[in-house]
N, C-alpha and C positions, 0 to 999 in steps of 0.2 A: 727579577726580583720578585719574591710572593709578596702581594699585599694583603690587606684585611679582606678584602673581596674575594680572593683565590682561596683563604683559608676558610671561609663561609661556604663558598662552593664545594671545594673538596670536602668538607666536616658533612654538609649535608647528604653529598652522594654514596659517601660512606655509610651514613646511618640508612639512607635509602635504599643501597643495595642489601644490607642487614637484614632490614624488614621485608625486602622482595624475599628473601634467602628463607626466611622464616615461615612464609606463606604460601611455598610452592605447591603445597600439597592440593590448597584450593583454587591457587591462583596461579597456573602454569605461564600465565603472561607475564609474571614476573622475572623469566628469564631475558623477556626482552628489555625490563626495567634494569635488572644487574647489567647486561650488556652497553646500555646509554648510558650507566653511571660510570664503566671503566672507559666508554669513549670520552666522557665529558672530563674526566679525571687526566686522561692523555692530553686533553685540548688545551686544559688548565696547565698542565706542564710545558707545553709547548708554547704557549702564548706568554707565559711568564718567563720564559727563558731564550726565546729568538725573537720578541715583537721588533726588536731595535733592529733586525737585519730585513724587515719585510717592509719599508718605508713608510711615507705618510699613509698609508691603507692599514699596514702593520699595527701602526701608532693608536689609531681610531679604532681598531677592532679589539687592540689591548685594552682601551676605556671601555668599550660598549659591551664586552662581551658577556659580562656576570650577569647584566638585566636579560639581556638575548638567552642565555642560558637558562637561568632560574624562571623564564616565563614558560619556556619549551618544557622545562620539567614537572609542569603543573599537569599536564596529561599522564603523568605517570602513576600520579596519585590515584587516578582511578582505575586505573591497570591492577592495582594492589589491593584497595578498599573494594570499590563496585556494590550494588546494590543488594542486599540480602545476603552478602558476605561478609560481612562484619557487623559486631554489635554496635549501635549509635547511641549515644547519651541525649536525646533530644528530649525524654520525660524528664531528665534532672534538669536540665536548662530550661524548661518550660515550667518547672517547678520555682527556679529564681525567677523567672520572668512573672510569674504569678505572685510572690512573695514580694517583689519592687514593684511593680506597676498595677496589682490587683486583679489583672487580665492577660492577655494575649494582643499586645500591642501590634503587631505584625498583622491580626487579624482581625483585630476589632477597629484599628483607627480607620482601613479605608471603608469597612462596613458603615461605620457611625458617621464618616464624613466623605461619602464618595462624591466626586467631581471628576469631570471631563477635564477641565482646566491642568487639576493638580496631577491627575492622572497622567496626561500629555508632558506638563513640565517636569515631574519627576521621574517618569520614566526614560526622559531626553537627559536628565541631572544623572540618572544610573549609568546612560550609556557614555558620559561624559570622563568617565574613568579610564576609557581606553583612550582619551587625550591627555587628562593630568599625568599620567604616569610616563609617558614616552616627552612629551613634549619639553619639558623643561631640560632632559640630556639633551634633546635635537638643537635645542635652541643654543644651549651653552656651547654644543658641539661646533654649531655654525659660528660661533665666536671665536672658536678656538680655545675657548676658556675652560682647558683641562682641569683644572683644580675643581673648580664648579660640577664639571661632568663627572669627576672620580665622587664628589662628595654625594649628589643625589644618586647616583648609580649604588653605592656603598650604603648608603642608608635605607634606601628602596629593597637592594637586595636583602638586607637585614631583616627588614619587615616581612618579606614574602617567607623566608625560610623559616623565622619563627612561627608563622602561619602553616606553614606546609608542617612541619614537626609536629603543630597540636592536631592538625588535619590526621596526622598519621597515627598520634597515640591517645587522642580524646576526639574520635570523630563525631560530628553531630551533622545530621542532614540538613535540619536548616526547613523551615516553613514552605520554602517553595517545593520540597518533596512531602512534608509531615500534613500539609494541607489542602483543602481542595482550592484549585486556581481561583482568582477573584471573578466575580461574574463577568460575562462577554461584554456588557454595556462598560465596565469600568477599563476594559483592556481594548475598546474598539477604539484605538487610534494608531497612528503609524509610529510613533515611538514605543510603544508598548509590543506591538508586532516584531519590531526589531531584538527588542530585549528577548523575548521568549524564542525568537528565533535562533538568536545566538546561545542563549542558556541550552535548549533542546540539541543542538549540535557540539556542545562544547564543556558543560559543566562537570565537575567532577563531586562523586557521591562522597558525603562525611565532611564537606570543606565548608563548614558554616562558622564554626566557633574558632577564634575571632574571626570578623569579617576582614578578609585580605583586602576588599575593595576600600573600605573605611582607612584601615591602618596603611596600607600602601600609598594612599591618596594623601593621606595628610602628610607621612613622612617626606612624599615628594614634595608638597609644597612647602613644607618648612625647610627641607633643605634649598629648594629652589629661592627660596625669601632670603636664605643667608647668600646666595650669590646675587640674586637681583632683587630689589624690594619692588618693583615694576610688576615684573614677574608673577612674585607671591602674590600680589595685590589681584592679580588675573584669577590665578588659581584658587585664592581662599574663598570666593563665595561658589566656584564651582564644587569645591570639595566640602563645603558646607551643605548644599542641596544634595549632593549624592549622599552624605551621611543620613541626612532625613530620607531619602528616596529608599535605601534599602531596608525600612522599616516600613514606610507608607506603602509599596509596592511589594510588599510581602515576599521578600526576597530573604531576609535576617530576622531574626528574633532581635528585639531592642537589646537586649544581654549580648549579643554579638557585635552589634555597633559599638556599646559602649568599652566590650573588652578591647575592641579594635582602635577606641579613640586613646585608651590607657596604654595600649602597647605602643603607638605611636609617640604618645608623650615621653614615654620611657626612653625609647631609642632617641629622638631628639635630643632628650637632655642628656643621654649618656654620651653622644657623639660632640654636644656642645661642649659639656666638658672636658672630654678629651682634647678637643680643639685650644679651649681656653689653657688647659694644662702645657700643651705643646706650645702656646704664644708665650708663657711665663717662662719655659725652659730654655726659648731660644733667647727672649730678652735676657736672661741670666746670662746666657753664655756670650752674649755680644757685649755685656758690661764686664764681664770676666776678662774675655779679650782685649777690650780696650785698657782696662786697668793693666793686664800684663804687658801691652804695649807702649803704654806711656812708663810702665816701670822701667822697661827695657830702654827705652830713651833716656832715661833719667841716670839708669847704671852707666850709657855710654858717655854723656855730658860729662858725669863724676869722673870717667876714666882720663 
Protein backbone atom coordinates (compact mmCIF):
# COMPACT_ATOMS: atom_id res chain seq x y z
CA UNK A 1 0.00 0.00 0.00
CA UNK A 2 1.32 3.42 -0.96
CA UNK A 3 1.48 5.81 2.01
CA UNK A 4 1.90 9.56 2.26
CA UNK A 5 5.62 9.21 2.97
CA UNK A 6 6.01 7.03 -0.14
CA UNK A 7 4.33 9.67 -2.29
CA UNK A 8 6.57 12.35 -0.81
CA UNK A 9 9.72 10.38 -1.60
CA UNK A 10 8.56 9.47 -5.12
CA UNK A 11 7.53 13.05 -5.88
CA UNK A 12 10.82 14.42 -4.62
CA UNK A 13 13.08 12.00 -6.51
CA UNK A 14 11.11 12.73 -9.69
CA UNK A 15 11.74 16.46 -9.30
CA UNK A 16 15.36 15.88 -8.26
CA UNK A 17 16.04 13.71 -11.32
CA UNK A 18 14.48 16.31 -13.63
CA UNK A 19 16.55 19.11 -12.11
CA UNK A 20 19.71 17.00 -12.37
CA UNK A 21 18.94 16.34 -16.04
CA UNK A 22 18.66 20.07 -16.78
CA UNK A 23 22.07 20.74 -15.19
CA UNK A 24 24.06 17.93 -16.79
CA UNK A 25 25.95 20.30 -19.09
CA UNK A 26 27.82 21.82 -16.15
CA UNK A 27 27.20 19.12 -13.53
CA UNK A 28 27.97 15.71 -15.14
CA UNK A 29 27.74 14.16 -11.66
CA UNK A 30 24.01 14.64 -12.11
CA UNK A 31 23.99 11.24 -13.81
CA UNK A 32 24.77 9.72 -10.42
CA UNK A 33 21.87 11.64 -8.94
CA UNK A 34 19.53 10.39 -11.65
CA UNK A 35 20.70 6.83 -11.06
CA UNK A 36 20.18 7.23 -7.31
CA UNK A 37 16.67 8.54 -7.92
CA UNK A 38 15.79 5.54 -10.07
CA UNK A 39 17.13 3.14 -7.45
CA UNK A 40 15.22 5.00 -4.75
CA UNK A 41 11.97 4.79 -6.69
CA UNK A 42 12.50 1.06 -7.14
CA UNK A 43 13.14 0.56 -3.44
CA UNK A 44 9.99 2.49 -2.55
CA UNK A 45 7.91 0.31 -4.87
CA UNK A 46 9.42 -2.91 -3.51
CA UNK A 47 8.93 -1.96 0.13
CA UNK A 48 5.43 -0.64 -0.44
CA UNK A 49 4.28 -3.85 -2.10
CA UNK A 50 6.38 -6.58 -0.49
CA UNK A 51 7.17 -5.58 3.11
CA UNK A 52 4.60 -8.02 4.51
CA UNK A 53 6.59 -10.94 3.14
CA UNK A 54 9.83 -9.85 4.85
CA UNK A 55 8.77 -10.53 8.44
CA UNK A 56 9.48 -8.28 11.43
CA UNK A 57 12.65 -6.85 9.90
CA UNK A 58 10.80 -5.98 6.72
CA UNK A 59 8.03 -4.33 8.69
CA UNK A 60 10.50 -2.20 10.63
CA UNK A 61 12.31 -1.25 7.43
CA UNK A 62 8.97 -0.33 5.85
CA UNK A 63 8.37 2.16 8.65
CA UNK A 64 11.88 3.58 8.84
CA UNK A 65 13.09 3.69 5.24
CA UNK A 66 11.61 7.13 4.31
CA UNK A 67 13.73 9.00 6.86
CA UNK A 68 16.81 6.94 5.94
CA UNK A 69 16.41 7.70 2.24
CA UNK A 70 15.62 11.38 2.63
CA UNK A 71 18.68 11.93 4.81
CA UNK A 72 20.83 10.00 2.33
CA UNK A 73 19.56 12.18 -0.53
CA UNK A 74 20.93 15.32 1.15
CA UNK A 75 24.31 14.69 -0.45
CA UNK A 76 22.72 14.75 -3.91
CA UNK A 77 21.98 18.44 -3.47
CA UNK A 78 25.68 19.29 -3.47
CA UNK A 79 26.22 17.25 -6.64
CA UNK A 80 23.59 19.35 -8.38
CA UNK A 81 24.31 22.75 -6.84
CA UNK A 82 27.99 23.05 -5.95
CA UNK A 83 30.04 26.14 -5.16
CA UNK A 84 30.36 28.52 -8.08
CA UNK A 85 27.97 26.61 -10.32
CA UNK A 86 24.67 28.15 -9.26
CA UNK A 87 23.47 31.65 -8.43
CA UNK A 88 22.71 32.03 -4.76
CA UNK A 89 20.32 34.54 -3.20
CA UNK A 90 22.34 35.58 -0.18
CA UNK A 91 22.30 39.28 -1.01
CA UNK A 92 18.51 39.23 -1.09
CA UNK A 93 18.28 37.33 2.20
CA UNK A 94 20.85 39.62 3.80
CA UNK A 95 18.64 42.53 2.73
CA UNK A 96 15.67 40.92 4.50
CA UNK A 97 17.92 40.41 7.51
CA UNK A 98 18.92 44.07 7.56
CA UNK A 99 15.34 45.26 7.19
CA UNK A 100 14.05 43.02 9.99
CA UNK A 101 16.92 43.27 12.47
CA UNK A 102 18.88 46.37 11.49
CA UNK A 103 22.00 44.32 10.84
CA UNK A 104 23.30 40.79 10.37
CA UNK A 105 22.57 38.88 13.62
CA UNK A 106 24.51 35.82 12.51
CA UNK A 107 27.65 37.95 12.32
CA UNK A 108 26.89 40.67 14.86
CA UNK A 109 25.61 38.54 17.75
CA UNK A 110 28.75 36.56 18.55
CA UNK A 111 30.94 39.62 17.90
CA UNK A 112 29.00 41.80 20.31
CA UNK A 113 28.62 39.05 22.93
CA UNK A 114 31.56 36.64 22.61
CA UNK A 115 31.50 33.95 25.26
CA UNK A 116 33.45 30.73 25.62
CA UNK A 117 30.60 29.31 27.69
CA UNK A 118 27.86 30.13 25.21
CA UNK A 119 30.01 29.09 22.27
CA UNK A 120 30.56 25.67 23.85
CA UNK A 121 26.93 25.24 24.91
CA UNK A 122 25.39 26.39 21.64
CA UNK A 123 27.78 24.52 19.37
CA UNK A 124 26.82 21.49 21.47
CA UNK A 125 23.16 22.39 20.93
CA UNK A 126 23.82 22.54 17.19
CA UNK A 127 25.18 18.99 17.38
CA UNK A 128 22.06 17.86 19.26
CA UNK A 129 20.31 17.93 15.87
CA UNK A 130 21.81 14.48 15.27
CA UNK A 131 19.99 13.32 18.41
CA UNK A 132 16.71 15.24 18.12
CA UNK A 133 15.72 13.91 14.70
CA UNK A 134 16.43 10.15 15.04
CA UNK A 135 15.81 9.63 18.75
CA UNK A 136 11.98 9.87 18.80
CA UNK A 137 11.82 7.46 15.87
CA UNK A 138 14.10 4.94 17.54
CA UNK A 139 12.37 5.38 20.90
CA UNK A 140 8.91 4.73 19.46
CA UNK A 141 10.22 1.83 17.38
CA UNK A 142 11.75 0.24 20.50
CA UNK A 143 8.27 0.33 22.06
CA UNK A 144 6.72 -1.12 18.88
CA UNK A 145 4.54 1.97 18.66
CA UNK A 146 4.46 1.95 14.87
CA UNK A 147 1.69 4.53 14.65
CA UNK A 148 3.89 7.03 16.51
CA UNK A 149 6.89 6.03 14.36
CA UNK A 150 4.87 6.67 11.21
CA UNK A 151 3.81 10.08 12.51
CA UNK A 152 7.33 11.23 13.35
CA UNK A 153 8.75 9.87 10.09
CA UNK A 154 6.05 11.39 7.88
CA UNK A 155 6.17 14.82 9.53
CA UNK A 156 9.96 14.94 9.50
CA UNK A 157 10.29 13.69 5.93
CA UNK A 158 7.84 16.40 4.86
CA UNK A 159 10.00 19.06 6.51
CA UNK A 160 13.15 17.77 4.85
CA UNK A 161 11.61 17.55 1.40
CA UNK A 162 10.15 21.06 1.51
CA UNK A 163 13.56 22.35 2.61
CA UNK A 164 15.32 20.39 -0.14
CA UNK A 165 13.02 21.86 -2.78
CA UNK A 166 13.82 25.34 -1.52
CA UNK A 167 17.53 24.52 -1.71
CA UNK A 168 17.12 23.43 -5.33
CA UNK A 169 15.06 26.37 -6.57
CA UNK A 170 16.05 29.16 -4.16
CA UNK A 171 19.61 28.31 -3.08
CA UNK A 172 21.10 30.38 -0.28
CA UNK A 173 24.67 29.64 0.79
CA UNK A 174 24.33 31.11 4.29
CA UNK A 175 26.82 32.83 6.60
CA UNK A 176 28.89 29.66 6.94
CA UNK A 177 30.04 30.31 3.36
CA UNK A 178 29.44 34.05 2.96
CA UNK A 179 31.07 35.50 6.08
CA UNK A 180 34.58 35.00 7.50
CA UNK A 181 34.63 32.39 10.22
CA UNK A 182 34.36 33.56 13.82
CA UNK A 183 37.58 34.33 15.68
CA UNK A 184 39.80 31.40 16.74
CA UNK A 185 39.16 32.22 20.39
CA UNK A 186 35.40 31.88 19.89
CA UNK A 187 35.87 28.48 18.26
CA UNK A 188 38.47 27.19 20.72
CA UNK A 189 36.32 24.49 22.30
CA UNK A 190 35.65 20.85 21.59
CA UNK A 191 32.03 21.35 20.51
CA UNK A 192 32.91 23.98 17.92
CA UNK A 193 35.70 21.81 16.56
CA UNK A 194 33.32 18.89 16.16
CA UNK A 195 30.75 21.07 14.39
CA UNK A 196 33.26 22.40 11.87
CA UNK A 197 34.72 18.95 11.33
CA UNK A 198 31.27 17.62 10.41
CA UNK A 199 30.36 20.58 8.21
CA UNK A 200 33.69 20.59 6.41
CA UNK A 201 33.14 16.94 5.48
CA UNK A 202 29.46 16.95 4.61
CA UNK A 203 27.81 20.33 4.12
CA UNK A 204 25.77 21.04 0.97
CA UNK A 205 26.18 24.40 -0.74
CA UNK A 206 23.01 26.47 -1.13
CA UNK A 207 21.19 24.67 1.71
CA UNK A 208 20.60 27.51 4.16
CA UNK A 209 17.06 28.82 3.56
CA UNK A 210 14.98 27.68 5.31
CA UNK A 211 17.03 26.07 8.07
CA UNK A 212 16.39 22.33 7.84
CA UNK A 213 18.07 21.98 11.24
CA UNK A 214 15.39 24.16 12.78
CA UNK A 215 12.46 22.93 10.69
CA UNK A 216 13.17 19.21 11.05
CA UNK A 217 13.99 19.47 14.77
CA UNK A 218 10.80 21.36 15.63
CA UNK A 219 8.65 18.99 13.57
CA UNK A 220 10.30 15.91 15.10
CA UNK A 221 9.75 17.36 18.58
CA UNK A 222 6.11 18.21 17.87
CA UNK A 223 5.42 14.74 16.45
CA UNK A 224 7.19 13.13 19.41
CA UNK A 225 5.06 15.20 21.79
CA UNK A 226 1.94 13.74 20.19
CA UNK A 227 3.11 10.24 21.05
CA UNK A 228 4.76 10.92 24.41
CA UNK A 229 4.60 14.12 26.44
CA UNK A 230 7.68 13.05 28.40
CA UNK A 231 9.66 12.60 25.19
CA UNK A 232 8.47 15.97 23.92
CA UNK A 233 9.58 17.63 27.14
CA UNK A 234 13.07 16.15 26.75
CA UNK A 235 13.42 17.33 23.16
CA UNK A 236 11.81 20.78 23.49
CA UNK A 237 14.65 22.56 25.36
CA UNK A 238 17.24 21.01 23.05
CA UNK A 239 15.28 22.21 20.03
CA UNK A 240 14.96 25.71 21.49
CA UNK A 241 18.72 25.89 22.09
CA UNK A 242 19.41 24.55 18.61
CA UNK A 243 17.22 27.26 17.08
CA UNK A 244 19.28 29.90 18.88
CA UNK A 245 22.56 28.18 18.08
CA UNK A 246 22.19 28.25 14.30
CA UNK A 247 22.28 32.06 14.42
CA UNK A 248 24.69 32.68 17.32
CA UNK A 249 27.21 30.18 15.91
CA UNK A 250 26.98 31.83 12.44
CA UNK A 251 25.58 28.82 10.62
CA UNK A 252 22.34 30.42 9.40
CA UNK A 253 20.86 33.84 8.92
CA UNK A 254 18.19 34.70 11.46
CA UNK A 255 15.72 34.74 8.55
CA UNK A 256 16.64 31.11 7.82
CA UNK A 257 15.75 30.16 11.38
CA UNK A 258 12.48 32.10 11.24
CA UNK A 259 11.58 30.40 7.97
CA UNK A 260 12.32 27.03 9.57
CA UNK A 261 10.01 27.87 12.47
CA UNK A 262 7.20 28.93 10.14
CA UNK A 263 7.68 25.83 7.99
CA UNK A 264 7.59 23.52 11.01
CA UNK A 265 4.50 25.22 12.44
CA UNK A 266 2.72 24.94 9.09
CA UNK A 267 3.55 21.24 8.68
CA UNK A 268 2.55 20.38 12.26
CA UNK A 269 -0.71 22.34 11.97
CA UNK A 270 -1.57 20.68 8.65
CA UNK A 271 -0.98 17.17 9.96
CA UNK A 272 -2.80 17.87 13.23
CA UNK A 273 -5.76 19.14 11.24
CA UNK A 274 -5.66 16.00 9.12
CA UNK A 275 -5.55 13.76 12.20
CA UNK A 276 -8.47 15.65 13.72
CA UNK A 277 -10.49 15.30 10.53
CA UNK A 278 -9.75 11.57 10.43
CA UNK A 279 -10.88 11.14 14.05
CA UNK A 280 -14.14 12.95 13.32
CA UNK A 281 -14.70 10.77 10.27
CA UNK A 282 -14.05 7.58 12.23
CA UNK A 283 -16.39 8.73 15.01
CA UNK A 284 -19.12 9.40 12.47
CA UNK A 285 -18.62 5.97 10.94
CA UNK A 286 -18.92 4.34 14.38
CA UNK A 287 -22.10 6.28 15.13
CA UNK A 288 -23.55 5.41 11.73
CA UNK A 289 -22.61 1.75 12.22
CA UNK A 290 -24.19 1.70 15.68
CA UNK A 291 -27.37 3.31 14.39
CA UNK A 292 -27.55 0.86 11.49
CA UNK A 293 -27.06 -2.10 13.84
CA UNK A 294 -29.72 -0.80 16.22
CA UNK A 295 -32.13 -0.21 13.35
CA UNK A 296 -31.54 -3.74 12.08
CA UNK A 297 -32.24 -5.18 15.54
CA UNK A 298 -35.46 -3.21 15.80
CA UNK A 299 -36.56 -4.45 12.40
CA UNK A 300 -35.77 -8.01 13.51
CA UNK A 301 -37.87 -7.60 16.67
CA UNK A 302 -40.73 -6.12 14.64
CA UNK A 303 -40.73 -9.19 12.42
